All heavy atoms as TSV, in Angstrom:
chain	resi	resn	atom	element	x	y	z
A	1	MET	N	N	32.950	15.914	-44.595
A	1	MET	CA	C	33.408	14.675	-44.084
A	1	MET	C	C	33.105	13.541	-45.064
A	1	MET	O	O	33.971	12.689	-45.295
A	1	MET	CB	C	32.778	14.424	-42.710
A	1	MET	CG	C	33.285	15.413	-41.656
A	1	MET	SD	S	32.424	15.320	-40.073
A	1	MET	CE	C	31.254	16.632	-40.348
A	2	GLU	N	N	31.917	13.594	-45.604
A	2	GLU	CA	C	31.564	12.559	-46.583
A	2	GLU	C	C	32.414	12.667	-47.837
A	2	GLU	O	O	32.852	11.653	-48.381
A	2	GLU	CB	C	30.080	12.645	-46.897
A	2	GLU	CG	C	29.192	12.211	-45.737
A	2	GLU	CD	C	27.698	12.439	-45.954
A	2	GLU	OE1	O	27.328	13.072	-46.975
A	2	GLU	OE2	O	26.908	12.008	-45.118
A	3	LYS	N	N	32.677	13.901	-48.264
A	3	LYS	CA	C	33.552	14.092	-49.438
A	3	LYS	C	C	34.969	13.570	-49.198
A	3	LYS	O	O	35.653	13.202	-50.115
A	3	LYS	CB	C	33.605	15.589	-49.820
A	3	LYS	CG	C	32.368	16.108	-50.498
A	3	LYS	CD	C	32.548	17.540	-50.882
A	3	LYS	CE	C	31.318	18.098	-51.545
A	3	LYS	NZ	N	31.498	19.502	-51.939
A	4	ALA	N	N	35.354	13.565	-47.930
A	4	ALA	CA	C	36.678	13.055	-47.567
A	4	ALA	C	C	36.679	11.538	-47.376
A	4	ALA	O	O	37.727	10.962	-47.033
A	4	ALA	CB	C	37.170	13.753	-46.282
A	5	GLY	N	N	35.527	10.901	-47.558
A	5	GLY	CA	C	35.470	9.449	-47.467
A	5	GLY	C	C	35.035	8.900	-46.121
A	5	GLY	O	O	35.337	7.751	-45.829
A	6	TYR	N	N	34.343	9.696	-45.350
A	6	TYR	CA	C	33.915	9.239	-44.046
A	6	TYR	C	C	32.402	9.244	-43.921
A	6	TYR	O	O	31.724	10.028	-44.584
A	6	TYR	CB	C	34.475	10.173	-42.916
A	6	TYR	CG	C	35.951	10.025	-42.800
A	6	TYR	CD1	C	36.809	10.872	-43.489
A	6	TYR	CD2	C	36.526	9.053	-41.978
A	6	TYR	CE1	C	38.188	10.755	-43.410
A	6	TYR	CE2	C	37.904	8.921	-41.869
A	6	TYR	CZ	C	38.723	9.765	-42.589
A	6	TYR	OH	O	40.082	9.673	-42.480
A	7	ARG	N	N	31.891	8.382	-43.097
A	7	ARG	CA	C	30.464	8.282	-42.779
A	7	ARG	C	C	30.288	8.766	-41.353
A	7	ARG	O	O	31.010	8.387	-40.462
A	7	ARG	CB	C	30.019	6.820	-42.927
A	7	ARG	CG	C	28.580	6.557	-42.670
A	7	ARG	CD	C	28.230	5.081	-42.998
A	7	ARG	NE	N	29.187	4.102	-42.543
A	7	ARG	CZ	C	29.130	3.501	-41.336
A	7	ARG	NH1	N	28.162	3.762	-40.532
A	7	ARG	NH2	N	30.038	2.608	-41.008
A	8	VAL	N	N	29.279	9.656	-41.144
A	8	VAL	CA	C	29.008	10.174	-39.818
A	8	VAL	C	C	28.198	9.123	-39.016
A	8	VAL	O	O	27.124	8.743	-39.435
A	8	VAL	CB	C	28.246	11.501	-39.866
A	8	VAL	CG1	C	27.924	12.009	-38.454
A	8	VAL	CG2	C	29.034	12.579	-40.648
A	9	ILE	N	N	28.794	8.663	-37.940
A	9	ILE	CA	C	28.143	7.670	-37.070
A	9	ILE	C	C	27.244	8.398	-36.060
A	9	ILE	O	O	26.132	8.007	-35.810
A	9	ILE	CB	C	29.198	6.834	-36.315
A	9	ILE	CG1	C	30.150	6.118	-37.279
A	9	ILE	CG2	C	28.537	5.868	-35.356
A	9	ILE	CD1	C	29.487	5.095	-38.145
A	10	GLU	N	N	27.767	9.476	-35.489
A	10	GLU	CA	C	27.076	10.251	-34.463
A	10	GLU	C	C	27.663	11.640	-34.411
A	10	GLU	O	O	28.826	11.841	-34.776
A	10	GLU	CB	C	27.221	9.539	-33.077
A	10	GLU	CG	C	26.441	10.165	-31.954
A	10	GLU	CD	C	24.938	10.121	-32.147
A	10	GLU	OE1	O	24.385	8.980	-32.175
A	10	GLU	OE2	O	24.344	11.185	-32.271
A	11	HIS	N	N	26.889	12.576	-33.907
A	11	HIS	CA	C	27.425	13.923	-33.682
A	11	HIS	C	C	26.639	14.580	-32.568
A	11	HIS	O	O	25.500	14.242	-32.308
A	11	HIS	CB	C	27.398	14.751	-34.942
A	11	HIS	CG	C	26.012	14.992	-35.464
A	11	HIS	ND1	N	25.265	16.108	-35.161
A	11	HIS	CD2	C	25.256	14.254	-36.308
A	11	HIS	CE1	C	24.108	16.010	-35.782
A	11	HIS	NE2	N	24.082	14.902	-36.481
A	12	PHE	N	N	27.324	15.463	-31.823
A	12	PHE	CA	C	26.699	16.099	-30.689
A	12	PHE	C	C	27.504	17.346	-30.272
A	12	PHE	O	O	28.706	17.428	-30.586
A	12	PHE	CB	C	26.587	15.158	-29.501
A	12	PHE	CG	C	27.902	14.523	-29.104
A	12	PHE	CD1	C	28.723	15.111	-28.161
A	12	PHE	CD2	C	28.309	13.342	-29.697
A	12	PHE	CE1	C	29.926	14.510	-27.811
A	12	PHE	CE2	C	29.499	12.745	-29.351
A	12	PHE	CZ	C	30.311	13.337	-28.408
A	13	ASN	N	N	26.830	18.277	-29.640
A	13	ASN	CA	C	27.495	19.443	-29.049
A	13	ASN	C	C	28.048	19.091	-27.698
A	13	ASN	O	O	27.425	18.333	-26.958
A	13	ASN	CB	C	26.518	20.596	-28.885
A	13	ASN	CG	C	26.107	21.223	-30.167
A	13	ASN	OD1	O	26.921	21.391	-31.084
A	13	ASN	ND2	N	24.837	21.604	-30.276
A	14	LEU	N	N	29.220	19.596	-27.371
A	14	LEU	CA	C	29.698	19.496	-26.014
A	14	LEU	C	C	29.027	20.567	-25.185
A	14	LEU	O	O	29.002	21.738	-25.601
A	14	LEU	CB	C	31.206	19.636	-25.966
A	14	LEU	CG	C	32.002	18.439	-26.459
A	14	LEU	CD1	C	33.484	18.710	-26.384
A	14	LEU	CD2	C	31.675	17.211	-25.660
A	15	SER	N	N	28.509	20.232	-24.051
A	15	SER	CA	C	27.795	21.181	-23.240
A	15	SER	C	C	28.769	22.146	-22.542
A	15	SER	O	O	29.954	21.876	-22.381
A	15	SER	CB	C	27.007	20.434	-22.148
A	15	SER	OG	O	27.868	19.827	-21.203
A	16	GLU	N	N	28.231	23.288	-22.119
A	16	GLU	CA	C	29.018	24.234	-21.343
A	16	GLU	C	C	29.544	23.566	-20.090
A	16	GLU	O	O	30.682	23.760	-19.692
A	16	GLU	CB	C	28.135	25.433	-21.003
A	16	GLU	CG	C	28.876	26.486	-20.178
A	16	GLU	CD	C	27.968	27.630	-19.757
A	16	GLU	OE1	O	26.880	27.769	-20.277
A	16	GLU	OE2	O	28.411	28.424	-18.889
A	17	GLU	N	N	28.696	22.749	-19.475
A	17	GLU	CA	C	29.093	22.034	-18.252
A	17	GLU	C	C	30.323	21.124	-18.492
A	17	GLU	O	O	31.229	21.079	-17.677
A	17	GLU	CB	C	27.924	21.185	-17.729
A	17	GLU	CG	C	28.265	20.425	-16.467
A	17	GLU	CD	C	27.114	19.539	-16.000
A	17	GLU	OE1	O	26.104	19.398	-16.740
A	17	GLU	OE2	O	27.225	18.975	-14.919
A	18	ALA	N	N	30.325	20.450	-19.638
A	18	ALA	CA	C	31.461	19.579	-19.985
A	18	ALA	C	C	32.733	20.388	-20.067
A	18	ALA	O	O	33.786	19.962	-19.542
A	18	ALA	CB	C	31.202	18.855	-21.290
A	19	TRP	N	N	32.686	21.525	-20.729
A	19	TRP	CA	C	33.889	22.348	-20.862
A	19	TRP	C	C	34.324	22.959	-19.539
A	19	TRP	O	O	35.523	23.022	-19.244
A	19	TRP	CB	C	33.719	23.447	-21.928
A	19	TRP	CG	C	33.861	22.820	-23.270
A	19	TRP	CD1	C	32.880	22.581	-24.193
A	19	TRP	CD2	C	35.086	22.325	-23.839
A	19	TRP	NE1	N	33.402	21.952	-25.295
A	19	TRP	CE2	C	34.773	21.788	-25.101
A	19	TRP	CE3	C	36.387	22.241	-23.429
A	19	TRP	CZ2	C	35.706	21.195	-25.915
A	19	TRP	CZ3	C	37.317	21.652	-24.234
A	19	TRP	CH2	C	36.980	21.135	-25.475
A	20	LEU	N	N	33.364	23.356	-18.724
A	20	LEU	CA	C	33.743	23.914	-17.409
A	20	LEU	C	C	34.312	22.820	-16.525
A	20	LEU	O	O	35.212	23.086	-15.714
A	20	LEU	CB	C	32.541	24.589	-16.792
A	20	LEU	CG	C	32.075	25.849	-17.532
A	20	LEU	CD1	C	30.870	26.482	-16.854
A	20	LEU	CD2	C	33.176	26.881	-17.683
A	21	ASN	N	N	33.835	21.582	-16.695
A	21	ASN	CA	C	34.392	20.454	-15.936
A	21	ASN	C	C	35.850	20.173	-16.361
A	21	ASN	O	O	36.627	19.649	-15.583
A	21	ASN	CB	C	33.543	19.201	-16.094
A	21	ASN	CG	C	32.252	19.248	-15.300
A	21	ASN	OD1	O	32.112	20.007	-14.377
A	21	ASN	ND2	N	31.297	18.444	-15.700
A	22	TYR	N	N	36.168	20.501	-17.581
A	22	TYR	CA	C	37.528	20.350	-18.088
A	22	TYR	C	C	38.417	21.534	-17.679
A	22	TYR	O	O	39.523	21.347	-17.114
A	22	TYR	CB	C	37.506	20.209	-19.613
A	22	TYR	CG	C	38.882	20.258	-20.238
A	22	TYR	CD1	C	39.717	19.157	-20.154
A	22	TYR	CD2	C	39.315	21.387	-20.924
A	22	TYR	CE1	C	40.965	19.156	-20.762
A	22	TYR	CE2	C	40.568	21.402	-21.521
A	22	TYR	CZ	C	41.400	20.302	-21.439
A	22	TYR	OH	O	42.626	20.349	-22.020
A	23	TYR	N	N	37.927	22.751	-17.931
A	23	TYR	CA	C	38.760	23.951	-17.716
A	23	TYR	C	C	38.872	24.302	-16.226
A	23	TYR	O	O	39.870	24.893	-15.827
A	23	TYR	CB	C	38.206	25.127	-18.480
A	23	TYR	CG	C	38.620	25.072	-19.933
A	23	TYR	CD1	C	37.662	24.887	-20.919
A	23	TYR	CD2	C	39.944	25.187	-20.290
A	23	TYR	CE1	C	38.050	24.822	-22.273
A	23	TYR	CE2	C	40.325	25.090	-21.608
A	23	TYR	CZ	C	39.394	24.934	-22.593
A	23	TYR	OH	O	39.772	24.843	-23.893
A	24	GLY	N	N	37.919	23.901	-15.393
A	24	GLY	CA	C	38.024	24.174	-13.946
A	24	GLY	C	C	39.249	23.538	-13.360
A	24	GLY	O	O	40.132	24.207	-12.793
A	25	PRO	N	N	39.367	22.185	-13.448
A	25	PRO	CA	C	40.585	21.521	-12.915
A	25	PRO	C	C	41.874	21.943	-13.638
A	25	PRO	O	O	42.935	22.056	-13.012
A	25	PRO	CB	C	40.282	20.029	-13.164
A	25	PRO	CG	C	38.802	19.958	-13.210
A	25	PRO	CD	C	38.354	21.246	-13.845
A	26	LEU	N	N	41.788	22.207	-14.941
A	26	LEU	CA	C	42.959	22.627	-15.679
A	26	LEU	C	C	43.465	23.984	-15.146
A	26	LEU	O	O	44.640	24.180	-14.916
A	26	LEU	CB	C	42.686	22.719	-17.164
A	26	LEU	CG	C	43.844	23.143	-18.065
A	26	LEU	CD1	C	45.025	22.191	-17.945
A	26	LEU	CD2	C	43.393	23.263	-19.521
A	27	GLY	N	N	42.511	24.907	-14.916
A	27	GLY	CA	C	42.878	26.212	-14.388
A	27	GLY	C	C	43.500	26.098	-13.005
A	27	GLY	O	O	44.482	26.806	-12.683
A	28	LYS	N	N	42.960	25.226	-12.181
A	28	LYS	CA	C	43.508	25.012	-10.850
A	28	LYS	C	C	44.940	24.505	-10.921
A	28	LYS	O	O	45.826	24.943	-10.190
A	28	LYS	CB	C	42.634	24.044	-10.061
A	28	LYS	CG	C	43.089	23.789	-8.654
A	28	LYS	CD	C	42.164	22.867	-7.909
A	28	LYS	CE	C	42.681	22.593	-6.512
A	28	LYS	NZ	N	41.876	21.621	-5.795
A	29	ARG	N	N	45.165	23.540	-11.807
A	29	ARG	CA	C	46.512	22.956	-11.973
A	29	ARG	C	C	47.501	24.000	-12.476
A	29	ARG	O	O	48.646	24.054	-12.016
A	29	ARG	CB	C	46.457	21.767	-12.892
A	29	ARG	CG	C	47.763	21.049	-13.010
A	29	ARG	CD	C	48.174	20.390	-11.694
A	29	ARG	NE	N	49.390	19.649	-11.861
A	29	ARG	CZ	C	50.387	19.661	-10.999
A	29	ARG	NH1	N	50.282	20.314	-9.866
A	29	ARG	NH2	N	51.476	18.945	-11.242
A	30	VAL	N	N	47.074	24.814	-13.422
A	30	VAL	CA	C	47.963	25.882	-13.928
A	30	VAL	C	C	48.343	26.835	-12.792
A	30	VAL	O	O	49.521	27.229	-12.693
A	30	VAL	CB	C	47.272	26.644	-15.084
A	30	VAL	CG1	C	47.992	27.937	-15.393
A	30	VAL	CG2	C	47.218	25.759	-16.307
A	31	THR	N	N	47.379	27.176	-11.941
A	31	THR	CA	C	47.660	28.047	-10.822
A	31	THR	C	C	48.697	27.415	-9.879
A	31	THR	O	O	49.590	28.116	-9.365
A	31	THR	CB	C	46.359	28.383	-10.060
A	31	THR	OG1	O	45.458	29.012	-10.944
A	31	THR	CG2	C	46.595	29.237	-8.841
A	32	GLU	N	N	48.605	26.092	-9.671
A	32	GLU	CA	C	49.544	25.378	-8.831
A	32	GLU	C	C	50.946	25.395	-9.431
A	32	GLU	O	O	51.962	25.507	-8.733
A	32	GLU	CB	C	49.096	23.934	-8.610
A	32	GLU	CG	C	47.829	23.809	-7.785
A	32	GLU	CD	C	47.274	22.375	-7.837
A	32	GLU	OE1	O	47.792	21.519	-8.581
A	32	GLU	OE2	O	46.273	22.164	-7.145
A	33	LEU	N	N	51.040	25.213	-10.746
A	33	LEU	CA	C	52.321	25.105	-11.433
A	33	LEU	C	C	52.966	26.463	-11.750
A	33	LEU	O	O	54.191	26.546	-11.924
A	33	LEU	CB	C	52.176	24.331	-12.733
A	33	LEU	CG	C	51.843	22.858	-12.613
A	33	LEU	CD1	C	51.554	22.262	-13.964
A	33	LEU	CD2	C	53.001	22.110	-11.940
A	34	GLU	N	N	52.173	27.477	-11.793
A	34	GLU	CA	C	52.664	28.800	-12.237
A	34	GLU	C	C	53.861	29.330	-11.440
A	34	GLU	O	O	54.827	29.834	-12.033
A	34	GLU	CB	C	51.536	29.813	-12.228
A	34	GLU	CG	C	51.872	31.083	-12.972
A	34	GLU	CD	C	50.671	31.994	-13.109
A	34	GLU	OE1	O	49.704	31.880	-12.352
A	34	GLU	OE2	O	50.729	32.858	-14.010
A	35	PRO	N	N	53.896	29.211	-10.101
A	35	PRO	CA	C	55.060	29.737	-9.386
A	35	PRO	C	C	56.399	29.111	-9.801
A	35	PRO	O	O	57.379	29.817	-9.890
A	35	PRO	CB	C	54.745	29.412	-7.929
A	35	PRO	CG	C	53.274	29.329	-7.856
A	35	PRO	CD	C	52.872	28.748	-9.174
A	36	GLU	N	N	56.402	27.836	-10.107
A	36	GLU	CA	C	57.658	27.178	-10.461
A	36	GLU	C	C	57.903	27.200	-11.973
A	36	GLU	O	O	58.998	26.884	-12.428
A	36	GLU	CB	C	57.712	25.753	-9.950
A	36	GLU	CG	C	56.633	24.859	-10.470
A	36	GLU	CD	C	56.542	23.548	-9.729
A	36	GLU	OE1	O	56.008	23.586	-8.601
A	36	GLU	OE2	O	56.958	22.541	-10.301
A	37	MET	N	N	56.892	27.602	-12.761
A	37	MET	CA	C	57.027	27.605	-14.216
A	37	MET	C	C	56.586	28.946	-14.806
A	37	MET	O	O	56.039	29.003	-15.897
A	37	MET	CB	C	56.202	26.465	-14.814
A	37	MET	CG	C	56.613	25.081	-14.342
A	37	MET	SD	S	55.593	23.770	-15.045
A	37	MET	CE	C	56.159	23.758	-16.748
A	38	ALA	N	N	56.828	30.006	-14.110
A	38	ALA	CA	C	56.356	31.350	-14.496
A	38	ALA	C	C	56.822	31.769	-15.911
A	38	ALA	O	O	56.150	32.505	-16.590
A	38	ALA	CB	C	56.756	32.375	-13.475
A	39	CYS	N	N	57.970	31.276	-16.339
A	39	CYS	CA	C	58.500	31.672	-17.633
A	39	CYS	C	C	58.059	30.751	-18.769
A	39	CYS	O	O	58.391	30.965	-19.906
A	39	CYS	CB	C	60.015	31.706	-17.589
A	39	CYS	SG	S	60.671	32.993	-16.462
A	40	SER	N	N	57.282	29.724	-18.436
A	40	SER	CA	C	56.861	28.757	-19.437
A	40	SER	C	C	55.821	29.341	-20.389
A	40	SER	O	O	54.762	29.824	-19.980
A	40	SER	CB	C	56.274	27.526	-18.723
A	40	SER	OG	O	55.588	26.727	-19.661
A	41	ALA	N	N	56.112	29.263	-21.664
A	41	ALA	CA	C	55.160	29.722	-22.674
A	41	ALA	C	C	53.905	28.855	-22.636
A	41	ALA	O	O	52.787	29.362	-22.819
A	41	ALA	CB	C	55.810	29.702	-24.057
A	42	ALA	N	N	54.071	27.564	-22.382
A	42	ALA	CA	C	52.902	26.670	-22.321
A	42	ALA	C	C	51.953	27.059	-21.184
A	42	ALA	O	O	50.730	27.097	-21.366
A	42	ALA	CB	C	53.349	25.210	-22.134
A	43	ILE	N	N	52.501	27.363	-20.019
A	43	ILE	CA	C	51.664	27.784	-18.880
A	43	ILE	C	C	50.945	29.073	-19.214
A	43	ILE	O	O	49.746	29.209	-18.941
A	43	ILE	CB	C	52.528	27.961	-17.622
A	43	ILE	CG1	C	53.000	26.584	-17.103
A	43	ILE	CG2	C	51.771	28.683	-16.489
A	43	ILE	CD1	C	51.929	25.666	-16.574
A	44	LYS	N	N	51.611	30.001	-19.832
A	44	LYS	CA	C	50.978	31.283	-20.189
A	44	LYS	C	C	49.858	31.056	-21.200
A	44	LYS	O	O	48.788	31.631	-21.107
A	44	LYS	CB	C	52.036	32.246	-20.773
A	44	LYS	CG	C	52.991	32.776	-19.700
A	44	LYS	CD	C	54.050	33.653	-20.318
A	44	LYS	CE	C	55.090	34.025	-19.273
A	44	LYS	NZ	N	56.209	34.761	-19.819
A	45	ASP	N	N	50.103	30.212	-22.192
A	45	ASP	CA	C	49.091	29.906	-23.204
A	45	ASP	C	C	47.884	29.220	-22.595
A	45	ASP	O	O	46.739	29.546	-22.907
A	45	ASP	CB	C	49.684	29.027	-24.308
A	45	ASP	CG	C	50.640	29.785	-25.204
A	45	ASP	OD1	O	50.658	31.020	-25.173
A	45	ASP	OD2	O	51.367	29.111	-25.963
A	46	ILE	N	N	48.128	28.234	-21.752
A	46	ILE	CA	C	47.026	27.488	-21.107
A	46	ILE	C	C	46.228	28.414	-20.204
A	46	ILE	O	O	44.982	28.379	-20.182
A	46	ILE	CB	C	47.520	26.253	-20.386
A	46	ILE	CG1	C	48.117	25.260	-21.372
A	46	ILE	CG2	C	46.408	25.610	-19.599
A	46	ILE	CD1	C	48.914	24.129	-20.728
A	47	LYS	N	N	46.911	29.257	-19.438
A	47	LYS	CA	C	46.240	30.190	-18.561
A	47	LYS	C	C	45.329	31.141	-19.363
A	47	LYS	O	O	44.166	31.378	-18.980
A	47	LYS	CB	C	47.295	31.008	-17.770
A	47	LYS	CG	C	46.696	31.874	-16.709
A	47	LYS	CD	C	47.800	32.546	-15.935
A	47	LYS	CE	C	47.195	33.480	-14.909
A	47	LYS	NZ	N	48.225	34.157	-14.109
A	48	ARG	N	N	45.810	31.595	-20.516
A	48	ARG	CA	C	45.004	32.479	-21.368
A	48	ARG	C	C	43.807	31.716	-21.914
A	48	ARG	O	O	42.682	32.223	-21.933
A	48	ARG	CB	C	45.847	33.011	-22.484
A	48	ARG	CG	C	45.117	33.945	-23.429
A	48	ARG	CD	C	46.061	34.527	-24.481
A	48	ARG	NE	N	45.371	35.404	-25.359
A	48	ARG	CZ	C	44.801	35.041	-26.505
A	48	ARG	NH1	N	44.879	33.808	-26.926
A	48	ARG	NH2	N	44.149	35.927	-27.243
A	49	GLU	N	N	44.014	30.481	-22.346
A	49	GLU	CA	C	42.917	29.650	-22.882
A	49	GLU	C	C	41.851	29.379	-21.820
A	49	GLU	O	O	40.657	29.521	-22.104
A	49	GLU	CB	C	43.481	28.349	-23.387
A	49	GLU	CG	C	42.400	27.403	-23.956
A	49	GLU	CD	C	42.967	26.108	-24.442
A	49	GLU	OE1	O	44.199	25.924	-24.506
A	49	GLU	OE2	O	42.171	25.220	-24.754
A	50	VAL	N	N	42.279	29.066	-20.610
A	50	VAL	CA	C	41.322	28.806	-19.507
A	50	VAL	C	C	40.501	30.042	-19.247
A	50	VAL	O	O	39.281	29.989	-19.126
A	50	VAL	CB	C	42.064	28.330	-18.260
A	50	VAL	CG1	C	41.136	28.359	-17.034
A	50	VAL	CG2	C	42.651	26.930	-18.445
A	51	LYS	N	N	41.161	31.198	-19.209
A	51	LYS	CA	C	40.445	32.452	-18.950
A	51	LYS	C	C	39.417	32.737	-20.022
A	51	LYS	O	O	38.263	33.048	-19.745
A	51	LYS	CB	C	41.428	33.604	-18.840
A	51	LYS	CG	C	40.758	34.931	-18.538
A	51	LYS	CD	C	41.775	36.041	-18.435
A	51	LYS	CE	C	41.050	37.380	-18.202
A	51	LYS	NZ	N	41.959	38.497	-18.202
A	52	LEU	N	N	39.818	32.628	-21.292
A	52	LEU	CA	C	38.923	32.893	-22.389
A	52	LEU	C	C	37.738	31.931	-22.414
A	52	LEU	O	O	36.573	32.315	-22.586
A	52	LEU	CB	C	39.661	32.826	-23.730
A	52	LEU	CG	C	40.556	33.980	-24.068
A	52	LEU	CD1	C	41.378	33.680	-25.307
A	52	LEU	CD2	C	39.777	35.243	-24.263
A	53	CYS	N	N	38.040	30.664	-22.220
A	53	CYS	CA	C	36.985	29.636	-22.344
A	53	CYS	C	C	36.024	29.665	-21.174
A	53	CYS	O	O	34.866	29.291	-21.350
A	53	CYS	CB	C	37.620	28.264	-22.518
A	53	CYS	SG	S	38.444	28.127	-24.128
A	54	THR	N	N	36.461	30.057	-19.987
A	54	THR	CA	C	35.528	30.159	-18.876
A	54	THR	C	C	34.760	31.482	-18.897
A	54	THR	O	O	33.583	31.510	-18.634
A	54	THR	CB	C	36.244	29.959	-17.521
A	54	THR	OG1	O	37.313	30.884	-17.415
A	54	THR	CG2	C	36.754	28.552	-17.358
A	55	GLN	N	N	35.457	32.512	-19.315
A	55	GLN	CA	C	34.808	33.858	-19.374
A	55	GLN	C	C	33.765	33.923	-20.500
A	55	GLN	O	O	32.737	34.542	-20.346
A	55	GLN	CB	C	35.879	34.914	-19.597
A	55	GLN	CG	C	35.363	36.313	-19.573
A	55	GLN	CD	C	36.501	37.347	-19.717
A	55	GLN	OE1	O	37.653	36.985	-19.844
A	55	GLN	NE2	N	36.129	38.612	-19.693
A	56	PHE	N	N	33.999	33.268	-21.595
A	56	PHE	CA	C	33.117	33.328	-22.755
A	56	PHE	C	C	32.463	32.022	-23.106
A	56	PHE	O	O	32.083	31.790	-24.256
A	56	PHE	CB	C	33.887	33.881	-23.980
A	56	PHE	CG	C	34.434	35.247	-23.774
A	56	PHE	CD1	C	35.830	35.437	-23.589
A	56	PHE	CD2	C	33.618	36.365	-23.721
A	56	PHE	CE1	C	36.349	36.715	-23.399
A	56	PHE	CE2	C	34.113	37.626	-23.531
A	56	PHE	CZ	C	35.490	37.803	-23.378
A	57	ALA	N	N	32.281	31.170	-22.126
A	57	ALA	CA	C	31.730	29.812	-22.353
A	57	ALA	C	C	30.363	29.835	-23.043
A	57	ALA	O	O	30.029	28.927	-23.788
A	57	ALA	CB	C	31.640	29.035	-21.030
A	58	LYS	N	N	29.572	30.824	-22.827
A	58	LYS	CA	C	28.260	30.905	-23.408
A	58	LYS	C	C	28.250	31.422	-24.851
A	58	LYS	O	O	27.233	31.408	-25.508
A	58	LYS	CB	C	27.323	31.803	-22.563
A	58	LYS	CG	C	27.041	31.235	-21.174
A	58	LYS	CD	C	26.062	32.113	-20.441
A	58	LYS	CE	C	25.879	31.691	-19.040
A	58	LYS	NZ	N	25.367	30.386	-18.808
A	59	GLU	N	N	29.412	31.858	-25.310
A	59	GLU	CA	C	29.504	32.499	-26.636
A	59	GLU	C	C	30.087	31.588	-27.736
A	59	GLU	O	O	30.204	32.038	-28.864
A	59	GLU	CB	C	30.296	33.799	-26.512
A	59	GLU	CG	C	29.596	34.790	-25.621
A	59	GLU	CD	C	30.332	36.103	-25.514
A	59	GLU	OE1	O	30.977	36.499	-26.510
A	59	GLU	OE2	O	30.285	36.714	-24.455
A	60	PHE	N	N	30.508	30.394	-27.401
A	60	PHE	CA	C	31.042	29.515	-28.429
A	60	PHE	C	C	30.807	28.066	-28.018
A	60	PHE	O	O	30.350	27.795	-26.883
A	60	PHE	CB	C	32.547	29.752	-28.652
A	60	PHE	CG	C	33.425	29.315	-27.506
A	60	PHE	CD1	C	33.949	28.052	-27.511
A	60	PHE	CD2	C	33.704	30.187	-26.479
A	60	PHE	CE1	C	34.740	27.642	-26.458
A	60	PHE	CE2	C	34.499	29.779	-25.429
A	60	PHE	CZ	C	35.009	28.516	-25.410
A	61	GLY	N	N	31.070	27.154	-28.894
A	61	GLY	CA	C	30.862	25.754	-28.536
A	61	GLY	C	C	31.664	24.860	-29.497
A	61	GLY	O	O	32.289	25.311	-30.435
A	62	TYR	N	N	31.611	23.591	-29.197
A	62	TYR	CA	C	32.291	22.608	-29.979
A	62	TYR	C	C	31.277	21.526	-30.383
A	62	TYR	O	O	30.458	21.132	-29.581
A	62	TYR	CB	C	33.421	21.945	-29.207
A	62	TYR	CG	C	34.600	22.861	-28.977
A	62	TYR	CD1	C	34.657	23.706	-27.894
A	62	TYR	CD2	C	35.637	22.881	-29.902
A	62	TYR	CE1	C	35.738	24.548	-27.684
A	62	TYR	CE2	C	36.729	23.691	-29.697
A	62	TYR	CZ	C	36.766	24.538	-28.583
A	62	TYR	OH	O	37.833	25.375	-28.391
A	63	HIS	N	N	31.392	21.079	-31.610
A	63	HIS	CA	C	30.517	20.003	-32.092
A	63	HIS	C	C	31.436	18.817	-32.368
A	63	HIS	O	O	32.445	18.966	-33.070
A	63	HIS	CB	C	29.787	20.427	-33.360
A	63	HIS	CG	C	28.568	19.662	-33.600
A	63	HIS	ND1	N	27.354	20.015	-33.140
A	63	HIS	CD2	C	28.368	18.483	-34.286
A	63	HIS	CE1	C	26.435	19.149	-33.522
A	63	HIS	NE2	N	27.043	18.187	-34.204
A	64	MET	N	N	31.116	17.676	-31.802
A	64	MET	CA	C	31.956	16.505	-31.935
A	64	MET	C	C	31.313	15.526	-32.969
A	64	MET	O	O	30.085	15.435	-32.994
A	64	MET	CB	C	32.108	15.778	-30.603
A	64	MET	CG	C	32.687	16.683	-29.511
A	64	MET	SD	S	34.330	17.277	-29.870
A	64	MET	CE	C	35.273	15.804	-29.695
A	65	PHE	N	N	32.145	14.913	-33.728
A	65	PHE	CA	C	31.694	13.954	-34.727
A	65	PHE	C	C	32.392	12.648	-34.550
A	65	PHE	O	O	33.613	12.609	-34.352
A	65	PHE	CB	C	31.977	14.470	-36.142
A	65	PHE	CG	C	31.192	15.693	-36.522
A	65	PHE	CD1	C	31.661	16.964	-36.192
A	65	PHE	CD2	C	29.978	15.593	-37.178
A	65	PHE	CE1	C	30.946	18.087	-36.520
A	65	PHE	CE2	C	29.271	16.695	-37.505
A	65	PHE	CZ	C	29.732	17.961	-37.189
A	66	ILE	N	N	31.656	11.558	-34.619
A	66	ILE	CA	C	32.265	10.202	-34.634
A	66	ILE	C	C	32.087	9.742	-36.083
A	66	ILE	O	O	30.989	9.687	-36.617
A	66	ILE	CB	C	31.489	9.290	-33.651
A	66	ILE	CG1	C	31.622	9.881	-32.224
A	66	ILE	CG2	C	32.074	7.879	-33.729
A	66	ILE	CD1	C	30.759	9.192	-31.213
A	67	LEU	N	N	33.230	9.395	-36.668
A	67	LEU	CA	C	33.255	9.071	-38.091
A	67	LEU	C	C	33.754	7.656	-38.307
A	67	LEU	O	O	34.507	7.103	-37.491
A	67	LEU	CB	C	34.181	10.011	-38.855
A	67	LEU	CG	C	33.922	11.519	-38.674
A	67	LEU	CD1	C	35.009	12.311	-39.362
A	67	LEU	CD2	C	32.554	11.888	-39.175
A	68	ALA	N	N	33.398	7.068	-39.414
A	68	ALA	CA	C	33.936	5.782	-39.869
A	68	ALA	C	C	34.355	5.932	-41.308
A	68	ALA	O	O	33.694	6.614	-42.114
A	68	ALA	CB	C	32.887	4.703	-39.706
A	69	LYS	N	N	35.487	5.353	-41.634
A	69	LYS	CA	C	35.933	5.362	-43.018
A	69	LYS	C	C	34.946	4.614	-43.898
A	69	LYS	O	O	34.538	3.503	-43.550
A	69	LYS	CB	C	37.324	4.725	-43.109
A	69	LYS	CG	C	38.007	4.872	-44.434
A	69	LYS	CD	C	38.503	6.295	-44.633
A	69	LYS	CE	C	39.352	6.368	-45.879
A	69	LYS	NZ	N	39.428	7.706	-46.365
A	70	SER	N	N	34.497	5.230	-44.975
A	70	SER	CA	C	33.519	4.600	-45.871
A	70	SER	C	C	34.161	3.537	-46.714
A	70	SER	O	O	35.294	3.491	-46.957
A	70	SER	CB	C	32.886	5.631	-46.771
A	70	SER	OG	O	32.138	6.551	-45.996
């Protein structure tokens, strides 16, 4: 990031709880929309992502960075 001309202001890991708070409602909404959008590639992709991210939440994570242009 610094080589690209940015200064790191802050950084942190997103917690498992944060991701489950995101994927829980998203999964519910996909389930609601699926009957009317069963052929949608987007619905299929999101459903797969929700399943993977909730099933394997303890096995991966995301690190967030807040940057400023130097």
